[in-house]
C-alpha positions as CSV (number, residue, x, y, z in Angstrom):
1,M,-33.6,69.5,-18.5
2,A,-34.1,67.2,-21.4
3,R,-37.5,65.5,-21.8
4,S,-37.8,62.0,-22.2
5,N,-41.9,60.5,-22.4
6,G,-43.3,63.3,-21.3
7,K,-41.1,63.0,-17.8
8,T,-38.8,66.4,-17.0
9,Q,-35.3,65.2,-16.2
10,V,-32.6,67.2,-14.0
11,D,-29.0,67.4,-14.9
12,E,-27.2,67.3,-11.8
13,Q,-25.7,70.3,-12.5
14,Q,-28.6,72.8,-12.7
15,M,-29.7,71.6,-9.2
16,D,-30.3,74.4,-7.2
17,V,-27.5,73.7,-4.8
18,E,-29.2,76.5,-2.3
19,H,-31.4,74.3,-1.5
20,E,-29.3,71.1,-0.3
21,L,-29.0,70.4,2.7
22,P,-25.7,70.8,4.8
23,P,-22.6,68.3,4.6
24,S,-23.0,66.9,7.8
25,D,-19.9,67.3,10.7
26,G,-19.9,63.0,11.4
27,N,-21.7,63.7,14.6
28,E,-25.3,62.8,13.3
29,E,-23.4,59.3,13.2
30,Q,-22.5,58.7,16.2
31,Q,-26.0,60.5,17.6
32,R,-27.1,57.6,15.5
33,T,-25.3,54.4,16.6
34,S,-25.1,55.6,20.6
35,G,-29.0,55.9,20.2
36,E,-28.9,58.9,22.7
37,P,-29.0,62.3,21.7
38,R,-26.5,65.3,22.5
39,A,-27.9,67.2,25.4
40,E,-27.2,70.3,24.3
41,H,-29.9,69.5,21.4
42,V,-32.4,68.2,24.3
43,S,-31.8,71.1,26.2
44,E,-32.6,73.4,23.0
45,V,-35.4,71.4,22.1
46,E,-36.6,72.3,25.3
47,K,-35.6,75.8,25.1
48,L,-37.8,76.5,21.6
49,R,-40.9,73.7,22.9
50,A,-41.0,76.7,26.0
51,E,-40.9,79.7,23.7
52,R,-43.7,78.1,21.9
53,D,-45.8,77.2,24.4
54,T,-45.2,80.7,25.8
55,L,-45.9,82.5,22.8
56,I,-49.0,80.3,22.1
57,D,-50.4,80.8,25.4
58,R,-49.8,85.1,24.7
59,L,-51.6,84.8,21.2
60,A,-54.8,82.5,23.1
61,R,-55.1,85.5,25.8
62,M,-54.4,88.5,22.8
63,Q,-57.3,86.5,21.1
64,A,-59.3,86.6,24.5
65,D,-58.5,90.3,24.7
66,F,-59.5,91.3,21.7
67,D,-62.4,89.1,21.9
68,N,-63.4,90.6,24.8
69,A,-63.4,94.2,23.8
70,R,-64.6,93.8,20.3
71,K,-67.7,92.5,22.6
72,R,-67.3,95.7,25.1
73,A,-67.7,97.8,21.8
74,A,-70.6,95.9,21.1
75,R,-72.4,96.3,24.0
76,E,-71.5,99.9,24.9
77,Q,-72.5,100.9,21.3
78,Q,-76.0,98.9,22.2
79,D,-76.4,101.2,25.4
80,F,-75.5,104.6,23.4
81,R,-78.1,103.1,21.4
82,D,-80.9,102.7,23.8
83,F,-79.5,105.5,25.9
84,A,-80.0,108.1,22.8
85,L,-83.6,106.1,22.4
86,A,-84.7,106.4,25.6
87,D,-83.8,110.2,26.1
88,A,-85.8,110.9,22.6
89,I,-88.9,109.1,23.8
90,K,-89.3,110.9,27.4
91,T,-89.6,113.8,25.1
92,L,-92.5,111.9,23.4
93,I,-94.3,110.7,26.7
94,P,-96.0,114.3,27.6
95,V,-97.4,113.9,24.1
96,L,-98.9,111.0,25.9
97,D,-99.9,112.1,29.1
98,S,-102.0,114.8,26.9
99,F,-104.0,112.2,24.9
100,D,-104.9,110.1,28.6
101,R,-106.0,113.6,29.0
102,A,-108.4,114.4,25.9
103,L,-109.3,111.3,25.9
104,K,-110.6,111.0,29.9
105,S,-112.2,114.8,29.2
106,S,-114.3,113.9,26.3
107,P,-116.3,110.0,27.2
108,E,-119.2,111.4,24.0
109,K,-118.1,109.4,20.8
110,S,-117.9,112.1,18.5
111,E,-116.2,112.2,15.5
112,F,-113.3,114.0,17.1
113,H,-112.9,111.5,19.8
114,A,-112.2,108.7,17.7
115,G,-109.7,111.1,15.6
116,V,-107.6,111.2,18.7
117,E,-108.4,107.7,19.8
118,L,-106.8,106.0,16.6
119,I,-103.8,108.9,16.7
120,N,-103.4,107.7,20.4
121,K,-103.5,104.4,20.1
122,Q,-101.0,104.3,16.3
123,L,-98.6,106.3,19.0
124,Q,-99.1,103.2,21.5
125,D,-98.5,101.2,18.7
126,A,-95.7,102.8,17.3
127,L,-93.1,103.0,20.6
128,A,-94.4,99.5,21.8
129,K,-92.0,98.2,18.5
130,I,-88.7,100.0,19.7
131,G,-89.5,98.8,23.0
132,V,-92.0,101.1,25.0
133,Q,-94.1,99.6,27.4
134,P,-96.7,101.3,30.0
135,V,-95.6,100.0,33.7
136,S,-98.5,98.1,35.1
137,A,-99.9,99.6,38.0
138,A,-103.9,99.2,39.1
139,G,-104.7,96.5,41.5
140,Q,-100.4,95.7,41.1
141,Q,-98.8,95.4,44.1
142,F,-97.0,98.6,45.2
143,D,-93.4,98.3,43.7
144,H,-91.1,100.6,44.6
145,R,-88.6,100.4,41.2
146,F,-91.5,101.2,39.1
147,H,-94.4,102.8,41.0
148,E,-93.8,106.5,42.4
149,A,-96.8,106.6,45.9
150,I,-98.4,110.0,45.3
151,E,-101.4,109.5,48.5
152,M,-101.6,106.6,51.1
153,V,-105.1,105.7,51.0
154,D,-106.6,103.5,54.0
155,T,-109.4,100.9,52.7
156,E,-110.6,98.0,53.6
157,D,-111.8,97.4,49.6
158,A,-108.1,96.3,48.5
159,K,-105.1,95.0,50.3
160,D,-102.5,96.7,52.5
161,N,-99.6,98.1,49.6
162,Q,-102.3,97.9,47.0
163,V,-102.5,100.2,44.3
164,I,-105.7,101.0,43.8
165,E,-105.1,104.4,41.7
166,E,-102.7,105.0,38.9
167,L,-102.4,109.1,38.1
168,Q,-100.0,109.1,35.8
169,R,-99.2,106.1,33.4
170,G,-95.4,104.8,33.8
171,Y,-93.3,104.4,31.1
172,K,-90.1,101.9,30.6
173,I,-88.2,100.6,27.4
174,K,-86.7,97.3,27.2
175,D,-85.5,97.0,31.1
176,R,-84.5,100.5,31.9
177,L,-87.5,103.3,33.3
178,L,-88.6,106.3,31.5
179,R,-90.8,107.0,34.5
180,P,-92.1,105.6,37.2
181,A,-96.3,105.4,37.5
182,M,-97.4,107.8,40.1
183,V,-100.2,105.8,42.3
184,R,-102.6,106.1,44.9
185,V,-101.4,103.6,47.4
186,A,-103.7,101.2,49.7
187,R,-103.0,101.3,53.5
188,N,-104.6,98.1,55.3
189,S,-104.6,96.7,58.6
190,K,-106.8,94.2,58.0
191,H,-105.4,92.0,54.6
C-alpha cells in the first residue's frame, strides 16, 4: 500500500480476492434487459421469505413461552413463600389466643396487665406488617367463608344471620384464611 497525503491507496494486486463478487454468468444482463426476474429465483425468494416468517413466528412463540414460564416460576415461588409463612403463623395463633384470654381474665389495670397488653400489641403489629389481619366478626353479617357458626341464638336484638358474639378470633394472611372466627349467630324471623 502506498501512502500519499495521509490517505491510503490500495494496489489492485494486494486486494483481498476472497471478498470479490463472483463473475457474472451473463444472465443478469438478460434479466435487466427483459425486466422480469427468472421464475426459479422468484420461487426461491418466496421459499426463503416463508422460511424466514416461520422462523420469526417460532422465535416469537418461544419468547412468549419463556416469558410465561418465568412468570409462572415467580408466582410459584411467591405462593410457596406465602404457604410457608402461613404455616409458621398458624403456630403463633394459639399464642395470640392466650394473650386474649389473659387480657380478658384480669380486667384490673395493674403493671402486669399493662405489660401483657403491650406485648400483645407488639405481636399484633409485627404480624400486621407481614400481612396477617384479624377477621372482622362481631356485628357483621355471617359469612361462611370467614366465620364458623358455633351456635344459633334466637333474639330480636339483632338482624337475622348477624354475628352477635365472637368466641374465638379468626385470622387471614393477604387473601388466604388461616383460621375462621368462631361465632354465635342471631336467628331472628322479624328482621
